[in-house]
C-alpha positions in Angstrom: 9.1 12.2 -9.0 8.4 12.6 -5.3 7.4 15.7 -3.4 10.1 17.5 -1.4 10.3 16.1 2.1 11.3 17.9 5.3 12.2 15.6 8.2 11.4 16.9 11.7 13.3 15.4 14.7 12.5 16.5 18.3 15.1 15.6 20.8 15.2 15.7 24.6 18.2 13.9 26.2 18.0 11.3 23.5 21.5 9.9 23.7 23.8 8.5 21.0 21.0 7.1 18.9 20.2 10.6 17.8 23.4 10.7 15.8 22.4 7.5 14.0 19.0 8.9 13.3 20.4 12.1 11.8 23.1 10.3 9.7 20.4 8.1 8.2 18.2 11.1 7.3 21.1 13.1 5.9 22.1 10.3 3.6 18.6 9.4 2.4 18.1 10.9 -1.1 14.3 11.3 -0.5 15.0 13.7 2.4 15.4 17.3 1.2 15.8 19.0 4.5 16.1 18.1 8.2 14.9 20.3 11.1 16.2 19.3 14.5 14.3 20.8 17.4 16.5 20.8 20.5 14.0 20.4 23.5 16.9 20.1 25.9 20.1 18.1 25.4 23.4 17.9 27.3 25.9 20.5 26.3 28.2 17.9 24.7 25.3 16.9 22.4 24.4 20.5 21.7 27.9 21.2 20.5 27.8 18.1 18.3 24.5 19.1 16.8 25.7 22.6 16.0 28.8 21.2 14.3 26.6 18.6 12.4 24.3 21.4 11.1 27.1 23.8 10.2 28.6 21.3 7.7 25.2 20.7 6.0 23.2 23.4 4.4 19.9 21.4 4.3 20.0 20.7 8.0 19.0 23.3 10.6 18.9 23.3 14.4 16.1 25.0 16.3 16.6 25.8 20.0 13.2 25.4 21.7 14.5 27.0 24.9 13.7 24.0 27.1 11.5 21.0 26.9 8.3 22.3 25.4 6.8 18.9 24.7 6.8 16.6 21.6 3.8 18.0 19.8 4.9 21.6 20.4 8.4 20.8 19.2 7.1 19.3 16.0 4.9 22.4 15.4 8.0 24.5 15.9 9.9 22.5 13.4 7.1 22.6 10.9 6.6 26.3 11.1 7.3 28.0 7.8 7.2 24.8 5.7 4.4 25.5 3.2 5.0 22.9 0.5 5.9 19.2 0.2 5.7 16.6 2.9 6.7 16.5 6.5 8.3 13.4 7.9 7.9 13.2 11.6 10.4 10.7 13.1 11.6 9.9 16.6 15.1 10.9 17.5 15.9 7.2 18.4 14.5 5.8 15.1 16.6 4.9 12.1 14.7 5.4 8.8 14.7 2.5 6.4 15.8 3.5 2.9 12.8 3.8 0.5 10.3 4.5 3.3 9.5 8.0 2.2 8.7 6.9 -1.3 6.5 4.1 0.0 4.5 6.4 2.2 4.1 9.0 -0.5 2.9 6.2 -2.8 0.4 5.1 -0.2 -0.9 8.7 0.1 -1.6 9.1 -3.6 -5.3 9.2 -4.5 -6.4 9.3 -0.8 -8.8 11.9 0.5 -7.3 14.8 2.4 -6.2 15.4 5.1 -4.1 12.2 4.8 -1.6 10.8 7.3 0.6 7.8 6.6 2.6 5.7 8.9 4.8 2.7 8.6 6.3 -0.3 10.5 8.3 0.6 13.5 10.4 -2.3 14.6 13.0 -3.2 17.3 16.5 -4.5 17.0 15.2 -8.0 16.5 13.0 -6.9 13.6 9.8 -7.3 15.6 7.0 -4.7 15.2 6.8 -2.6 18.3 3.7 -1.5 20.0 1.6 1.1 18.2 2.6 1.6 14.6 -1.0 0.6 13.6 -3.9 0.9 15.9 -7.7 0.8 16.0 -9.6 3.9 16.9 -9.0 4.7 20.6 -12.0 4.3 22.9 -12.2 4.5 26.6 -12.9 0.7 26.8 -9.9 -0.1 24.7 -7.7 2.2 26.8 -8.8 0.6 30.0 -8.4 -3.0 28.8 -5.1 -2.3 27.1 -3.4 -0.7 30.0 -4.8 -3.3 32.3 -2.8 -6.0 30.4 -5.4 -7.0 27.7 -4.4 -5.3 24.5 -7.5 -4.5 22.5 -6.2 -1.3 20.8 -2.9 -1.8 19.0 -2.5 -4.3 16.2 1.1 -5.5 16.2 0.0 -9.0 17.3 -2.3 -9.4 14.3 -1.0 -10.5 10.8 0.8 -7.7 9.0 -1.0 -6.4 5.9 0.6 -7.0 2.5 0.0 -3.4 1.4 -1.4 -0.1 2.6 -4.5 -0.3 4.8 -6.7 2.2 6.5 -6.3 2.2 10.3 -7.5 4.2 13.3 -4.1 5.7 14.1 -0.4 5.5 13.3 2.6 6.3 15.4 4.2 9.7 15.7 7.5 7.8 15.7 7.2 7.5 12.0 4.5 9.6 10.3 4.2 11.4 6.9 1.8 14.2 6.2 1.8 17.0 3.7 2.7 20.4 5.0 -0.7 21.7 3.7 -2.7 19.0 5.5 -0.7 19.5 8.7 -1.4 23.2 8.6 -5.1 22.6 7.8 -5.3 20.4 10.9 -3.7 23.0 13.0 -0.7 20.8 13.7 -0.4 18.8 16.9 -2.6 19.8 19.8 -0.1 21.2 22.3 -2.4 20.3 25.1 -0.7 16.9 24.9 2.8 17.3 26.4 3.9 13.8 25.4 2.1 10.8 24.0 -1.4 10.5 22.3 -0.9 13.7 20.2 -0.4 11.3 17.2 -3.7 9.5 18.0 -5.5 12.8 18.3 -4.3 14.2 14.9 -5.1 10.9 13.2 -8.6 11.1 14.6 -9.0 14.7 13.6 -7.9 13.9 10.1 -10.5 11.2 9.8 -13.2 13.4 11.2 -12.3 16.1 8.7 -13.1 13.6 5.8 -9.5 12.4 5.4 -7.8 9.1 6.1 -5.1 7.5 8.1 -3.1 4.8 6.3 -0.5 2.3 7.4 1.9 0.8 4.8 4.2 -2.2 5.7 6.6 -1.0 2.9 7.9 1.8 5.0 9.7 1.4 8.3 12.2 2.5 10.9 14.3 0.8 13.5 13.3 2.1 16.9 15.8 1.6 19.7 13.3 2.9 22.3 13.9 3.8 26.0 16.9 5.9 25.1 15.7 9.1 26.8 17.1 9.8 30.3 13.7 10.8 31.5 12.4 8.5 34.4 10.0 5.9 33.3 7.3 6.8 35.8 7.4 10.4 34.8 6.9 9.5 31.2 4.1 7.2 32.2 2.5 10.1 34.1 2.6 12.2 30.9 1.0 9.3 29.0 -1.8 9.1 31.6 -2.4 12.8 31.6 -2.5 12.8 27.8 -5.1 10.0 27.7 -7.4 11.8 30.1 -7.0 15.0 28.1 -7.8 13.1 24.9 -11.0 11.5 26.2 -12.2 14.8 27.7 -11.5 16.6 24.4 -13.4 14.1 22.4 -16.2 13.4 24.8 -19.6 13.4 23.2 -21.4 15.1 26.1 -21.5 15.8 29.8 -22.3 12.2 30.8 -19.3 10.9 29.0 -17.1 13.7 30.5 -18.4 12.7 34.0 -17.6 9.0 33.3 -14.1 10.0 32.2 -13.6 12.0 35.4 -14.6 8.9 37.5 -12.5 6.5 35.5 -9.4 8.8 35.2 -7.8 7.8 38.5 -8.1 4.1 37.6 -6.6 4.7 34.2 -3.7 6.7 35.7 -3.0 4.0 38.3 -3.0 1.2 35.6 -0.5 3.1 33.4 1.9 4.3 36.1 1.9 1.1 38.1 3.2 -0.8 35.0 6.2 1.6 34.6 9.5 0.9 36.1 12.2 3.5 36.9 
């Protein structure tokens, strides 16, 4: 018997794929409840969301009052959930049936806090960038965003079973409500991007583990948000700088980050296309 699972979906101008995401969650027998955090959607979608929730007791809609960021949105959705597991999933991701059970199985017997992720793949069935990653270092960030990927592992052979990794993706992440609370949830200093890497690092440093299982997965449409690409890239750059300053080992490392930050920001934003 599996633990009860509450799915959390944070949406900002996601588009029609949000409907597919929610229909998949609503029909999955392993999902006991769904909390949709509306970070700002067009009025037509807001009306659809209200109607969708009104016809389903286990699905609730939370109005964030504007775009408060991804991590803050997840924290809002997780508030008050004290038992069972939290499934954090992107609003443009379609959960593969059986994934929750596979992630719960991968978590059994692991030290806490435990975070589990799964394969996130595109419409061609190819693993997208980031579902399994090495520990993020400044060197890996610089080389990866300069075009030489030394951080994410999608180009390496997929494991046959669950394996420990440095980080998994917030596009598909399972964590117990107790572990999420013990970690303080997502750090809301990250507006968008890298909050998943940060919470995985904090789980490991707290004596826990981050695990990737190939037996769980979700189709990720990607690039469905109406937010301009360069603005999103700016958020990513800001989040990376915040991450390295937060985890810096001392003043010399913080100084190095301050010197390198403009280069890192340029590398990320210059690759984005509006």
